[in-house]
PDB file with one MODEL, atoms N, CA, C and O in Angstrom:
MODEL        1
ATOM      1  N   MET A   1      55.403   3.787  10.396  1.00  0.00           N
ATOM      2  CA  MET A   1      55.767   3.644   8.992  1.00  0.00           C
ATOM      3  C   MET A   1      57.296   3.735   8.897  1.00  0.00           C
ATOM      4  O   MET A   1      57.910   4.633   9.473  1.00  0.00           O
ATOM      5  N   ASN A   2      57.894   2.802   8.171  1.00  0.00           N
ATOM      6  CA  ASN A   2      59.345   2.799   8.042  1.00  0.00           C
ATOM      7  C   ASN A   2      59.773   3.197   6.629  1.00  0.00           C
ATOM      8  O   ASN A   2      58.945   3.403   5.741  1.00  0.00           O
ATOM      9  N   LYS A   3      61.093   3.299   6.450  1.00  0.00           N
ATOM     10  CA  LYS A   3      61.608   3.817   5.172  1.00  0.00           C
ATOM     11  C   LYS A   3      61.254   2.917   3.988  1.00  0.00           C
ATOM     12  O   LYS A   3      61.024   3.415   2.886  1.00  0.00           O
ATOM     13  N   ASP A   4      61.206   1.586   4.199  1.00  0.00           N
ATOM     14  CA  ASP A   4      60.848   0.702   3.091  1.00  0.00           C
ATOM     15  C   ASP A   4      59.406   0.924   2.651  1.00  0.00           C
ATOM     16  O   ASP A   4      59.103   0.872   1.459  1.00  0.00           O
ATOM     17  N   GLN A   5      58.529   1.167   3.596  1.00  0.00           N
ATOM     18  CA  GLN A   5      57.130   1.429   3.244  1.00  0.00           C
ATOM     19  C   GLN A   5      57.010   2.725   2.445  1.00  0.00           C
ATOM     20  O   GLN A   5      56.291   2.783   1.448  1.00  0.00           O
ATOM     21  N   VAL A   6      57.715   3.754   2.887  1.00  0.00           N
ATOM     22  CA  VAL A   6      57.646   5.061   2.211  1.00  0.00           C
ATOM     23  C   VAL A   6      58.276   4.996   0.825  1.00  0.00           C
ATOM     24  O   VAL A   6      57.683   5.442  -0.157  1.00  0.00           O
ATOM     25  N   LYS A   7      59.488   4.435   0.752  1.00  0.00           N
ATOM     26  CA  LYS A   7      60.167   4.350  -0.541  1.00  0.00           C
ATOM     27  C   LYS A   7      59.396   3.447  -1.510  1.00  0.00           C
ATOM     28  O   LYS A   7      59.314   3.732  -2.704  1.00  0.00           O
ATOM     29  N   GLY A   8      58.845   2.380  -0.991  1.00  0.00           N
ATOM     30  CA  GLY A   8      58.071   1.475  -1.844  1.00  0.00           C
ATOM     31  C   GLY A   8      56.847   2.144  -2.431  1.00  0.00           C
ATOM     32  O   GLY A   8      56.565   2.012  -3.622  1.00  0.00           O
ATOM     33  N   LYS A   9      56.125   2.857  -1.597  1.00  0.00           N
ATOM     34  CA  LYS A   9      54.923   3.549  -2.076  1.00  0.00           C
ATOM     35  C   LYS A   9      55.291   4.633  -3.093  1.00  0.00           C
ATOM     36  O   LYS A   9      54.598   4.817  -4.094  1.00  0.00           O
ATOM     37  N   ALA A  10      56.389   5.346  -2.826  1.00  0.00           N
ATOM     38  CA  ALA A  10      56.829   6.386  -3.757  1.00  0.00           C
ATOM     39  C   ALA A  10      57.210   5.776  -5.107  1.00  0.00           C
ATOM     40  O   ALA A  10      56.878   6.326  -6.157  1.00  0.00           O
ATOM     41  N   LYS A  11      57.902   4.645  -5.077  1.00  0.00           N
ATOM     42  CA  LYS A  11      58.301   3.986  -6.324  1.00  0.00           C
ATOM     43  C   LYS A  11      57.067   3.478  -7.073  1.00  0.00           C
ATOM     44  O   LYS A  11      57.001   3.545  -8.301  1.00  0.00           O
ATOM     45  N   GLU A  12      56.102   2.977  -6.323  1.00  0.00           N
ATOM     46  CA  GLU A  12      54.860   2.501  -6.937  1.00  0.00           C
ATOM     47  C   GLU A  12      54.133   3.643  -7.649  1.00  0.00           C
ATOM     48  O   GLU A  12      53.671   3.486  -8.779  1.00  0.00           O
ATOM     49  N   ILE A  13      54.039   4.778  -6.986  1.00  0.00           N
ATOM     50  CA  ILE A  13      53.365   5.945  -7.577  1.00  0.00           C
ATOM     51  C   ILE A  13      54.142   6.441  -8.798  1.00  0.00           C
ATOM     52  O   ILE A  13      53.554   6.750  -9.835  1.00  0.00           O
ATOM     53  N   GLY A  14      55.473   6.515  -8.664  1.00  0.00           N
ATOM     54  CA  GLY A  14      56.304   6.934  -9.799  1.00  0.00           C
ATOM     55  C   GLY A  14      56.146   6.004 -10.988  1.00  0.00           C
ATOM     56  O   GLY A  14      56.113   6.445 -12.136  1.00  0.00           O
ATOM     57  N   GLY A  15      56.048   4.710 -10.702  1.00  0.00           N
ATOM     58  CA  GLY A  15      55.850   3.735 -11.765  1.00  0.00           C
ATOM     59  C   GLY A  15      54.521   3.916 -12.472  1.00  0.00           C
ATOM     60  O   GLY A  15      54.432   3.767 -13.691  1.00  0.00           O
ATOM     61  N   LYS A  16      53.488   4.237 -11.706  1.00  0.00           N
ATOM     62  CA  LYS A  16      52.167   4.466 -12.301  1.00  0.00           C
ATOM     63  C   LYS A  16      52.206   5.686 -13.214  1.00  0.00           C
ATOM     64  O   LYS A  16      51.630   5.680 -14.302  1.00  0.00           O
ATOM     65  N   ILE A  17      52.885   6.721 -12.762  1.00  0.00           N
ATOM     66  CA  ILE A  17      53.023   7.929 -13.587  1.00  0.00           C
ATOM     67  C   ILE A  17      53.793   7.606 -14.864  1.00  0.00           C
ATOM     68  O   ILE A  17      53.419   8.047 -15.951  1.00  0.00           O
ATOM     69  N   GLN A  18      54.882   6.827 -14.725  1.00  0.00           N
ATOM     70  CA  GLN A  18      55.678   6.446 -15.886  1.00  0.00           C
ATOM     71  C   GLN A  18      54.860   5.603 -16.862  1.00  0.00           C
ATOM     72  O   GLN A  18      54.950   5.787 -18.075  1.00  0.00           O
ATOM     73  N   GLU A  19      54.072   4.686 -16.331  1.00  0.00           N
ATOM     74  CA  GLU A  19      53.215   3.861 -17.183  1.00  0.00           C
ATOM     75  C   GLU A  19      52.225   4.728 -17.960  1.00  0.00           C
ATOM     76  O   GLU A  19      52.060   4.562 -19.169  1.00  0.00           O
ATOM     77  N   GLU A  20      51.575   5.647 -17.264  1.00  0.00           N
ATOM     78  CA  GLU A  20      50.593   6.526 -17.910  1.00  0.00           C
ATOM     79  C   GLU A  20      51.255   7.430 -18.956  1.00  0.00           C
ATOM     80  O   GLU A  20      50.699   7.659 -20.030  1.00  0.00           O
ATOM     81  N   ALA A  21      52.449   7.940 -18.628  1.00  0.00           N
ATOM     82  CA  ALA A  21      53.163   8.787 -19.588  1.00  0.00           C
ATOM     83  C   ALA A  21      53.517   7.982 -20.833  1.00  0.00           C
ATOM     84  O   ALA A  21      53.391   8.476 -21.954  1.00  0.00           O
ATOM     85  N   GLY A  22      53.957   6.752 -20.637  1.00  0.00           N
ATOM     86  CA  GLY A  22      54.267   5.889 -21.773  1.00  0.00           C
ATOM     87  C   GLY A  22      53.053   5.642 -22.640  1.00  0.00           C
ATOM     88  O   GLY A  22      53.147   5.595 -23.866  1.00  0.00           O
ATOM     89  N   GLU A  23      51.905   5.486 -21.986  1.00  0.00           N
ATOM     90  CA  GLU A  23      50.666   5.290 -22.733  1.00  0.00           C
ATOM     91  C   GLU A  23      50.316   6.535 -23.549  1.00  0.00           C
ATOM     92  O   GLU A  23      49.900   6.439 -24.703  1.00  0.00           O
ATOM     93  N   LEU A  24      50.492   7.703 -22.929  1.00  0.00           N
ATOM     94  CA  LEU A  24      50.173   8.955 -23.627  1.00  0.00           C
ATOM     95  C   LEU A  24      51.027   9.166 -24.873  1.00  0.00           C
ATOM     96  O   LEU A  24      50.533   9.625 -25.903  1.00  0.00           O
ATOM     97  N   VAL A  25      52.318   8.826 -24.771  1.00  0.00           N
ATOM     98  CA  VAL A  25      53.206   9.052 -25.911  1.00  0.00           C
ATOM     99  C   VAL A  25      53.328   7.819 -26.798  1.00  0.00           C
ATOM    100  O   VAL A  25      54.049   7.844 -27.796  1.00  0.00           O
ATOM    101  N   GLY A  26      52.639   6.753 -26.450  1.00  0.00           N
ATOM    102  CA  GLY A  26      52.657   5.553 -27.274  1.00  0.00           C
ATOM    103  C   GLY A  26      53.928   4.729 -27.162  1.00  0.00           C
ATOM    104  O   GLY A  26      54.332   4.069 -28.119  1.00  0.00           O
ATOM    105  N   SER A  27      54.558   4.767 -25.992  1.00  0.00           N
ATOM    106  CA  SER A  27      55.801   4.017 -25.791  1.00  0.00           C
ATOM    107  C   SER A  27      55.548   2.798 -24.910  1.00  0.00           C
ATOM    108  O   SER A  27      55.395   2.916 -23.694  1.00  0.00           O
ATOM    109  N   SER A  28      55.507   1.640 -25.535  1.00  0.00           N
ATOM    110  CA  SER A  28      55.280   0.420 -24.760  1.00  0.00           C
ATOM    111  C   SER A  28      56.470   0.133 -23.841  1.00  0.00           C
ATOM    112  O   SER A  28      56.312  -0.496 -22.795  1.00  0.00           O
ATOM    113  N   LYS A  29      57.663   0.595 -24.236  1.00  0.00           N
ATOM    114  CA  LYS A  29      58.853   0.413 -23.401  1.00  0.00           C
ATOM    115  C   LYS A  29      58.701   1.179 -22.082  1.00  0.00           C
ATOM    116  O   LYS A  29      59.002   0.643 -21.015  1.00  0.00           O
ATOM    117  N   GLN A  30      58.240   2.417 -22.155  1.00  0.00           N
ATOM    118  CA  GLN A  30      58.043   3.211 -20.942  1.00  0.00           C
ATOM    119  C   GLN A  30      56.904   2.635 -20.083  1.00  0.00           C
ATOM    120  O   GLN A  30      56.974   2.647 -18.854  1.00  0.00           O
ATOM    121  N   GLN A  31      55.880   2.143 -20.737  1.00  0.00           N
ATOM    122  CA  GLN A  31      54.782   1.504 -19.999  1.00  0.00           C
ATOM    123  C   GLN A  31      55.309   0.301 -19.224  1.00  0.00           C
ATOM    124  O   GLN A  31      54.991   0.119 -18.049  1.00  0.00           O
ATOM    125  N   ALA A  32      56.117  -0.515 -19.892  1.00  0.00           N
ATOM    126  CA  ALA A  32      56.668  -1.705 -19.243  1.00  0.00           C
ATOM    127  C   ALA A  32      57.587  -1.333 -18.075  1.00  0.00           C
ATOM    128  O   ALA A  32      57.547  -1.969 -17.022  1.00  0.00           O
ATOM    129  N   LYS A  33      58.406  -0.311 -18.264  1.00  0.00           N
ATOM    130  CA  LYS A  33      59.278   0.148 -17.173  1.00  0.00           C
ATOM    131  C   LYS A  33      58.437   0.644 -15.992  1.00  0.00           C
ATOM    132  O   LYS A  33      58.768   0.390 -14.834  1.00  0.00           O
ATOM    133  N   GLY A  34      57.360   1.345 -16.298  1.00  0.00           N
ATOM    134  CA  GLY A  34      56.475   1.844 -15.256  1.00  0.00           C
ATOM    135  C   GLY A  34      55.829   0.707 -14.474  1.00  0.00           C
ATOM    136  O   GLY A  34      55.741   0.761 -13.247  1.00  0.00           O
ATOM    137  N   ILE A  35      55.384  -0.308 -15.180  1.00  0.00           N
ATOM    138  CA  ILE A  35      54.773  -1.469 -14.522  1.00  0.00           C
ATOM    139  C   ILE A  35      55.809  -2.174 -13.656  1.00  0.00           C
ATOM    140  O   ILE A  35      55.512  -2.581 -12.533  1.00  0.00           O
ATOM    141  N   ALA A  36      57.033  -2.319 -14.182  1.00  0.00           N
ATOM    142  CA  ALA A  36      58.107  -2.956 -13.410  1.00  0.00           C
ATOM    143  C   ALA A  36      58.394  -2.165 -12.137  1.00  0.00           C
ATOM    144  O   ALA A  36      58.602  -2.753 -11.075  1.00  0.00           O
ATOM    145  N   ASN A  37      58.406  -0.844 -12.237  1.00  0.00           N
ATOM    146  CA  ASN A  37      58.641  -0.013 -11.051  1.00  0.00           C
ATOM    147  C   ASN A  37      57.503  -0.144 -10.045  1.00  0.00           C
ATOM    148  O   ASN A  37      57.731  -0.119  -8.836  1.00  0.00           O
ATOM    149  N   GLN A  38      56.290  -0.283 -10.544  1.00  0.00           N
ATOM    150  CA  GLN A  38      55.159  -0.478  -9.635  1.00  0.00           C
ATOM    151  C   GLN A  38      55.301  -1.777  -8.858  1.00  0.00           C
ATOM    152  O   GLN A  38      55.073  -1.816  -7.649  1.00  0.00           O
ATOM    153  N   VAL A  39      55.678  -2.832  -9.554  1.00  0.00           N
ATOM    154  CA  VAL A  39      55.857  -4.132  -8.900  1.00  0.00           C
ATOM    155  C   VAL A  39      56.980  -4.051  -7.876  1.00  0.00           C
ATOM    156  O   VAL A  39      56.845  -4.539  -6.754  1.00  0.00           O
ATOM    157  N   GLU A  40      58.089  -3.430  -8.270  1.00  0.00           N
ATOM    158  CA  GLU A  40      59.219  -3.283  -7.354  1.00  0.00           C
ATOM    159  C   GLU A  40      58.804  -2.477  -6.116  1.00  0.00           C
ATOM    160  O   GLU A  40      59.166  -2.824  -4.992  1.00  0.00           O
ATOM    161  N   GLY A  41      58.053  -1.416  -6.332  1.00  0.00           N
ATOM    162  CA  GLY A  41      57.584  -0.595  -5.215  1.00  0.00           C
ATOM    163  C   GLY A  41      56.661  -1.359  -4.286  1.00  0.00           C
ATOM    164  O   GLY A  41      56.757  -1.231  -3.066  1.00  0.00           O
ATOM    165  N   LYS A  42      55.760  -2.157  -4.863  1.00  0.00           N
ATOM    166  CA  LYS A  42      54.848  -2.956  -4.030  1.00  0.00           C
ATOM    167  C   LYS A  42      55.622  -3.964  -3.194  1.00  0.00           C
ATOM    168  O   LYS A  42      55.306  -4.190  -2.026  1.00  0.00           O
ATOM    169  N   MET A  43      56.641  -4.568  -3.803  1.00  0.00           N
ATOM    170  CA  MET A  43      57.450  -5.540  -3.064  1.00  0.00           C
ATOM    171  C   MET A  43      58.217  -4.863  -1.924  1.00  0.00           C
ATOM    172  O   MET A  43      58.291  -5.395  -0.817  1.00  0.00           O
ATOM    173  N   GLN A  44      58.779  -3.695  -2.202  1.00  0.00           N
ATOM    174  CA  GLN A  44      59.519  -2.983  -1.159  1.00  0.00           C
ATOM    175  C   GLN A  44      58.583  -2.587  -0.025  1.00  0.00           C
ATOM    176  O   GLN A  44      58.961  -2.653   1.145  1.00  0.00           O
ATOM    177  N   LYS A  45      57.370  -2.176  -0.363  1.00  0.00           N
ATOM    178  CA  LYS A  45      56.402  -1.821   0.675  1.00  0.00           C
ATOM    179  C   LYS A  45      56.039  -3.043   1.514  1.00  0.00           C
ATOM    180  O   LYS A  45      55.885  -2.945   2.731  1.00  0.00           O
ATOM    181  N   LYS A  46      55.903  -4.198   0.855  1.00  0.00           N
ATOM    182  CA  LYS A  46      55.600  -5.434   1.590  1.00  0.00           C
ATOM    183  C   LYS A  46      56.733  -5.786   2.555  1.00  0.00           C
ATOM    184  O   LYS A  46      56.484  -6.241   3.671  1.00  0.00           O
ATOM    185  N   VAL A  47      57.971  -5.575   2.124  1.00  0.00           N
ATOM    186  CA  VAL A  47      59.125  -5.807   3.012  1.00  0.00           C
ATOM    187  C   VAL A  47      59.013  -4.882   4.227  1.00  0.00           C
ATOM    188  O   VAL A  47      59.232  -5.304   5.363  1.00  0.00           O
ATOM    189  N   GLY A  48      58.674  -3.635   3.977  1.00  0.00           N
ATOM    190  CA  GLY A  48      58.490  -2.683   5.073  1.00  0.00           C
ATOM    191  C   GLY A  48      57.360  -3.081   5.995  1.00  0.00           C
ATOM    192  O   GLY A  48      57.470  -2.945   7.214  1.00  0.00           O
ATOM    193  N   ASP A  49      56.260  -3.578   5.414  1.00  0.00           N
ATOM    194  CA  ASP A  49      55.132  -4.040   6.232  1.00  0.00           C
ATOM    195  C   ASP A  49      55.561  -5.198   7.130  1.00  0.00           C
ATOM    196  O   ASP A  49      55.214  -5.242   8.310  1.00  0.00           O
ATOM    197  N   ALA A  50      56.321  -6.136   6.557  1.00  0.00           N
ATOM    198  CA  ALA A  50      56.788  -7.290   7.333  1.00  0.00           C
ATOM    199  C   ALA A  50      57.733  -6.846   8.438  1.00  0.00           C
ATOM    200  O   ALA A  50      57.639  -7.316   9.572  1.00  0.00           O
ATOM    201  N   ARG A  51      58.640  -5.942   8.104  1.00  0.00           N
ATOM    202  CA  ARG A  51      59.581  -5.437   9.112  1.00  0.00           C
ATOM    203  C   ARG A  51      58.819  -4.769  10.260  1.00  0.00           C
ATOM    204  O   ARG A  51      59.139  -4.972  11.431  1.00  0.00           O
ATOM    205  N   GLU A  52      57.816  -3.977   9.912  1.00  0.00           N
ATOM    206  CA  GLU A  52      57.033  -3.300  10.947  1.00  0.00           C
ATOM    207  C   GLU A  52      56.284  -4.305  11.825  1.00  0.00           C
ATOM    208  O   GLU A  52      56.193  -4.126  13.040  1.00  0.00           O
ATOM    209  N   ALA A  53      55.752  -5.354  11.211  1.00  0.00           N
ATOM    210  CA  ALA A  53      55.038  -6.377  11.977  1.00  0.00           C
ATOM    211  C   ALA A  53      55.971  -7.070  12.961  1.00  0.00           C
ATOM    212  O   ALA A  53      55.595  -7.321  14.106  1.00  0.00           O
ATOM    213  N   VAL A  54      57.183  -7.379  12.517  1.00  0.00           N
ATOM    214  CA  VAL A  54      58.159  -8.021  13.405  1.00  0.00           C
ATOM    215  C   VAL A  54      58.538  -7.074  14.538  1.00  0.00           C
ATOM    216  O   VAL A  54      58.593  -7.481  15.699  1.00  0.00           O
ATOM    217  N   GLU A  55      58.798  -5.825  14.206  1.00  0.00           N
ATOM    218  CA  GLU A  55      59.161  -4.849  15.239  1.00  0.00           C
ATOM    219  C   GLU A  55      58.030  -4.678  16.253  1.00  0.00           C
ATOM    220  O   GLU A  55      58.279  -4.590  17.456  1.00  0.00           O
ATOM    221  N   ASP A  56      56.796  -4.632  15.769  1.00  0.00           N
ATOM    222  CA  ASP A  56      55.645  -4.514  16.673  1.00  0.00           C
ATOM    223  C   ASP A  56      55.529  -5.732  17.575  1.00  0.00           C
ATOM    224  O   ASP A  56      55.250  -5.604  18.767  1.00  0.00           O
ATOM    225  N   ALA A  57      55.743  -6.922  17.005  1.00  0.00           N
ATOM    226  CA  ALA A  57      55.662  -8.149  17.799  1.00  0.00           C
ATOM    227  C   ALA A  57      56.757  -8.167  18.860  1.00  0.00           C
ATOM    228  O   ALA A  57      56.517  -8.574  19.997  1.00  0.00           O
ATOM    229  N   LEU A  58      57.956  -7.725  18.492  1.00  0.00           N
ATOM    230  CA  LEU A  58      59.047  -7.679  19.464  1.00  0.00           C
ATOM    231  C   LEU A  58      58.763  -6.657  20.557  1.00  0.00           C
ATOM    232  O   LEU A  58      59.060  -6.903  21.726  1.00  0.00           O
ATOM    233  N   ASP A  59      58.195  -5.518  20.190  1.00  0.00           N
ATOM    234  CA  ASP A  59      57.833  -4.502  21.179  1.00  0.00           C
ATOM    235  C   ASP A  59      56.774  -5.034  22.133  1.00  0.00           C
ATOM    236  O   ASP A  59      56.856  -4.817  23.342  1.00  0.00           O
ATOM    237  N   ASP A  60      55.768  -5.738  21.584  1.00  0.00           N
ATOM    238  CA  ASP A  60      54.713  -6.312  22.419  1.00  0.00           C
ATOM    239  C   ASP A  60      55.288  -7.343  23.377  1.00  0.00           C
ATOM    240  O   ASP A  60      54.915  -7.386  24.550  1.00  0.00           O
ATOM    241  N   ASP A  61      56.200  -8.178  22.874  1.00  0.00           N
ATOM    242  CA  ASP A  61      56.821  -9.206  23.693  1.00  0.00           C
ATOM    243  C   ASP A  61      57.632  -8.574  24.820  1.00  0.00           C
ATOM    244  O   ASP A  61      57.577  -9.034  25.960  1.00  0.00           O
ATOM    245  N   ALA A  62      58.380  -7.527  24.506  1.00  0.00           N
ATOM    246  CA  ALA A  62      59.180  -6.849  25.523  1.00  0.00           C
ATOM    247  C   ALA A  62      58.282  -6.215  26.576  1.00  0.00           C
ATOM    248  O   ALA A  62      58.611  -6.228  27.762  1.00  0.00           O
ATOM    249  N   THR A  63      57.154  -5.661  26.153  1.00  0.00           N
ATOM    250  CA  THR A  63      56.220  -5.046  27.093  1.00  0.00           C
ATOM    251  C   THR A  63      55.646  -6.098  28.030  1.00  0.00           C
ATOM    252  O   THR A  63      55.533  -5.868  29.234  1.00  0.00           O
ATOM    253  N   VAL A  64      55.284  -7.248  27.483  1.00  0.00           N
ATOM    254  CA  VAL A  64      54.732  -8.326  28.296  1.00  0.00           C
ATOM    255  C   VAL A  64      55.775  -8.817  29.289  1.00  0.00           C
ATOM    256  O   VAL A  64      55.462  -9.053  30.455  1.00  0.00           O
ATOM    257  N   ARG A  65      57.003  -8.970  28.837  1.00  0.00           N
ATOM    258  CA  ARG A  65      58.070  -9.444  29.730  1.00  0.00           C
ATOM    259  C   ARG A  65      58.314  -8.466  30.860  1.00  0.00           C
ATOM    260  O   ARG A  65      58.502  -8.882  32.003  1.00  0.00           O
ATOM    261  N   ARG A  66      58.315  -7.174  30.565  1.00  0.00           N
ATOM    262  CA  ARG A  66      58.505  -6.180  31.627  1.00  0.00           C
ATOM    263  C   ARG A  66      57.330  -6.208  32.597  1.00  0.00           C
ATOM    264  O   ARG A  66      57.507  -6.028  33.802  1.00  0.00           O
ATOM    265  N   GLY A  67      56.137  -6.433  32.068  1.00  0.00           N
ATOM    266  CA  GLY A  67      54.954  -6.497  32.930  1.00  0.00           C
ATOM    267  C   GLY A  67      55.007  -7.670  33.878  1.00  0.00           C
ATOM    268  O   GLY A  67      54.523  -7.564  35.005  1.00  0.00           O
ATOM    269  N   ASN A  68      55.576  -8.779  33.465  1.00  0.00           N
ATOM    270  CA  ASN A  68      55.671  -9.954  34.319  1.00  0.00           C
ATOM    271  C   ASN A  68      56.696  -9.802  35.415  1.00  0.00           C
ATOM    272  O   ASN A  68      56.619 -10.505  36.422  1.00  0.00           O
ATOM    273  N   ARG A  69      57.650  -8.912  35.256  1.00  0.00           N
ATOM    274  CA  ARG A  69      58.695  -8.708  36.267  1.00  0.00           C
ATOM    275  C   ARG A  69      58.226  -7.861  37.424  1.00  0.00           C
ATOM    276  O   ARG A  69      58.791  -7.935  38.515  1.00  0.00           O
ATOM    277  N   GLN A  70      57.230  -7.077  37.211  1.00  0.00           N
ATOM    278  CA  GLN A  70      56.787  -6.140  38.247  1.00  0.00           C
ATOM    279  C   GLN A  70      55.921  -6.784  39.274  1.00  0.00           C
ATOM    280  O   GLN A  70      55.473  -6.119  40.208  1.00  0.00           O
TER     281      GLN A  70
ENDMDL
END
């Protein structure tokens, strides 16, 4: 798990809390901000997922290359 995945998930959770709080107090502005934060968090997590996939693929490739040299 990398920092983008962690920060993204945290922002997503914070956004959900903000959305719910806005609903409780009747603030559509806070609800909208919360939804926006959730979307931003999901996108950041997806960036982290992609980064991790690339890093894993590079690690696998390096392992295969080292195996072929032996």
